[in-house]
C-alpha positions in Angstrom: 74.9 84.3 84.6 74.8 82.1 81.5 76.8 84.6 79.6 79.9 83.6 81.6 80.0 80.1 80.2 83.2 79.3 78.2 85.1 82.4 79.4 88.5 82.0 81.0 89.5 83.3 84.5 92.9 83.6 86.0 92.9 83.6 89.8 96.2 84.4 91.6 96.9 83.0 95.0 94.4 80.2 94.4 96.5 77.2 95.2 95.6 76.7 98.9 92.8 74.5 100.1 89.9 76.3 101.9 91.2 79.7 100.7 89.4 82.5 99.1 91.0 81.7 95.8 89.7 78.1 95.8 86.2 79.4 96.7 86.3 81.9 93.8 87.4 79.2 91.4 84.6 76.9 92.5 82.0 79.6 92.1 83.2 80.7 88.7 83.4 77.0 87.6 79.8 76.6 88.5 79.0 79.2 85.9 81.0 77.3 83.2 84.1 79.4 83.4 87.4 77.8 82.5 89.9 78.3 85.3 93.6 79.0 85.6 94.8 78.1 89.1 97.9 80.0 90.1 100.2 80.3 93.1 103.8 80.8 93.8 104.2 77.0 94.1 107.2 76.8 96.5 108.9 78.9 99.2 111.3 81.5 97.7 112.3 83.6 100.7 111.4 84.5 104.3 108.1 86.1 103.2 106.8 83.0 101.4 107.0 80.2 103.9 105.5 76.9 103.0 102.8 77.2 105.6 101.3 80.3 103.9 101.5 79.5 100.2 99.9 77.2 97.7 102.3 74.4 96.6 102.3 72.9 93.2 100.8 69.6 94.5 98.0 71.5 96.2 97.4 73.5 93.0 97.0 70.3 91.0 94.7 68.8 93.6 92.4 71.8 93.4 92.5 71.7 89.6 91.5 68.0 89.6 88.4 68.8 91.7 87.4 71.6 89.3 87.8 69.5 86.2 85.3 67.1 87.7 82.8 70.1 87.4 83.1 69.9 83.7 85.3 72.9 82.9 88.8 73.3 81.5 91.4 73.9 84.2 95.1 74.5 84.1 97.7 75.4 86.6 100.5 77.9 86.3 103.1 78.9 88.9 103.5 82.6 89.2 105.3 85.0 91.5 103.2 88.2 91.4 106.2 90.2 92.5 107.6 89.8 89.0 105.9 91.6 86.0 107.5 89.1 83.7 106.0 86.2 85.6 102.5 87.8 85.7 102.7 88.5 81.9 103.6 84.8 81.4 100.5 83.8 83.4 98.2 86.0 81.3 99.7 84.6 78.1 99.3 81.1 79.5 95.5 81.7 79.7 95.4 82.7 76.1 97.6 79.9 74.8 95.9 77.2 76.9 92.2 78.2 76.8 92.0 80.6 73.9 91.3 83.9 75.7 91.6 85.9 78.9 88.3 87.3 80.1 88.5 87.5 83.9 91.4 88.3 86.1 91.2 88.0 89.9 94.0 89.5 92.0 93.7 87.3 95.1 97.4 86.7 96.0 98.2 88.4 99.2 100.3 88.5 102.4 98.2 88.7 105.5 100.5 86.9 107.9 103.1 89.6 108.6 101.5 91.2 111.6 103.5 93.1 114.2 103.4 96.3 116.4 104.5 99.3 114.3 107.8 99.8 116.1 108.8 96.2 115.4 108.1 96.1 111.6 111.3 95.8 109.6 111.9 97.5 106.2 112.0 94.0 104.6 108.6 93.0 106.1 107.0 96.3 104.9 108.3 95.8 101.4 107.3 92.2 101.3 103.6 93.0 102.0 103.5 96.0 99.6 105.3 94.0 96.9 102.7 91.3 96.9 99.4 93.0 97.9 99.7 96.3 96.0 102.5 96.0 93.4 101.5 92.4 92.6 97.9 93.6 92.0 99.1 96.4 89.8 101.1 93.9 87.7 98.0 91.8 87.4 95.8 94.7 86.3 98.5 95.7 83.8 99.1 92.3 82.3 95.4 91.5 82.1 94.6 94.8 80.5 97.4 94.3 77.9 95.8 91.1 76.8 92.2 92.2 77.1 92.7 95.4 75.1 94.4 93.4 72.4 91.5 90.9 72.3 89.1 93.9 71.9 86.1 92.3 73.7 86.3 93.8 77.1 86.9 92.0 80.4 86.6 91.9 84.1 89.4 92.6 86.6 88.7 92.1 90.3 91.0 92.7 93.3 90.4 90.9 96.6 90.9 93.9 98.9 89.7 93.8 102.5 87.8 95.7 105.1 91.3 97.0 105.7 91.0 98.9 102.4 88.7 101.3 104.3 89.5 101.0 108.0 92.7 100.9 110.0 93.7 97.9 112.1 96.5 97.6 114.7 99.5 95.4 113.9 98.6 95.6 110.2 100.3 98.8 109.0 101.7 97.4 105.7 98.6 95.3 105.1 96.2 98.2 105.6 98.3 100.5 103.5 98.4 98.0 100.7 94.7 97.4 100.7 93.9 101.2 100.9 96.2 101.5 97.8 93.9 99.1 95.9 91.1 101.6 96.2 93.1 104.2 94.3 94.3 101.6 91.8 90.9 100.6 90.7 89.6 104.2 90.5 92.4 105.2 88.2 92.5 102.0 86.1 88.8 102.0 85.6 88.9 105.4 84.2 91.6 104.4 81.7 90.1 101.1 80.7 86.4 101.9 80.6 86.6 102.8 76.9 87.8 99.2 76.3 84.8 97.8 78.2 87.1 96.5 80.9 85.7 96.9 84.4 88.0 97.1 87.4 86.7 96.7 90.9 87.6 95.6 94.5 85.8 93.2 96.7 86.3 94.1 100.4 85.4 91.2 102.8 85.6 91.4 106.5 87.3 88.6 108.4 87.0 85.2 106.8 88.4 82.1 108.6 90.4 80.5 105.8 93.7 78.9 106.6 95.2 82.4 106.8 92.2 83.5 108.8 92.7 80.8 111.3 96.3 82.0 111.8 95.0 85.6 112.3 92.4 84.3 114.8 95.2 82.8 116.9 97.4 85.9 116.6 94.8 88.5 117.5 93.2 86.5 120.3 96.6 86.7 122.0 97.2 90.3 121.1 93.8 91.4 122.5 94.1 89.2 125.6 91.0 87.2 124.8 90.4 84.1 127.0 90.4 81.9 124.0 90.1 81.9 120.2 86.5 81.0 120.7 85.9 84.1 122.9 87.7 86.3 120.4 85.5 85.0 117.6 82.3 85.4 119.7 83.2 89.1 120.3 83.9 89.5 116.6 80.5 88.1 115.7 78.8 90.4 118.2 80.0 93.6 116.5 78.8 92.4 113.0 75.2 93.3 112.3 74.5 90.0 110.6 76.0 88.1 113.5 78.8 86.1 111.9 82.1 86.6 110.2 82.3 86.2 106.5 82.5 82.9 104.6 84.6 82.2 101.5 81.4 81.8 99.5 80.3 85.3 100.4 83.4 86.8 98.7 83.1 84.3 95.8 79.5 85.3 95.1 80.4 89.0 95.0 83.3 88.2 92.6 81.0 86.1 90.3 78.5 88.9 90.1 81.1 91.5 89.2 82.3 89.2 86.5 78.9 88.8 85.0 77.0 90.8 82.3 74.7 92.0 85.1 77.6 94.1 86.4 78.8 95.4 83.1 78.2 99.1 84.1 79.8 98.7 87.5 83.5 99.8 87.7 85.9 101.7 90.0 84.0 100.4 93.0 85.2 98.8 96.3 82.3 96.6 97.4 81.9 95.8 101.1 81.1 92.2 101.8 81.1 92.5 105.6 77.7 91.7 106.9 77.2 95.4 107.6 80.4 95.6 109.8 82.3 98.1 107.8 79.7 100.9 107.6 78.5 100.0 111.1 
């Protein structure tokens, strides 16, 4: 993937340690890609509690580690619920690193989980606003810059197995991720002539910081004897015998951003160890 060296990637929601965003940043940095680490930076409301977001300090710590890999790295606070904020993030990449070549919509809310009858209007809107509307803003802002540059680009959304299958206690989450399938199909048709590809990566469960919270929650919901028992049952239904790792998703993203995938667009790629089709 030598062709990726010197390109610039923006990764939203990448300010948390051991998260998918950090793993994607590390993987792209290994290919010589300059990185913009972005997250909301600080709590803003009930939907963005400190335990679930990337702080400015954490963003800077991740950036320092990436700089040690020999690539240019900057940080930029962004609230993906605001088109203005997302456009500022896209312009930051150009102003700081000279171009915007890769955009990864990774920011998401996966921690509002409740029985359907208990979900409030505010909770529904919070999830849709970040996971779907935020991704649309990212596609739009990235495409505005990429079309102006005139050299193509790569846009990748981190969707989920929930983009294709339903899950209990995750109505808004599942709906938002299903929406990403339609988003990439439509955007890819419009942007193909500009050599901009738009794809989803659909991982199954990954035990990040958020994933650990989900493990605890669903172990209780399902009545499992322990989190360990819940995870053992999960692994048993996956043909490859284990849940996903952050690196599995990061590798898929890197490939979709490479020249090897220049003819791949409008796709929603399973990274599920065979669980989703199985």
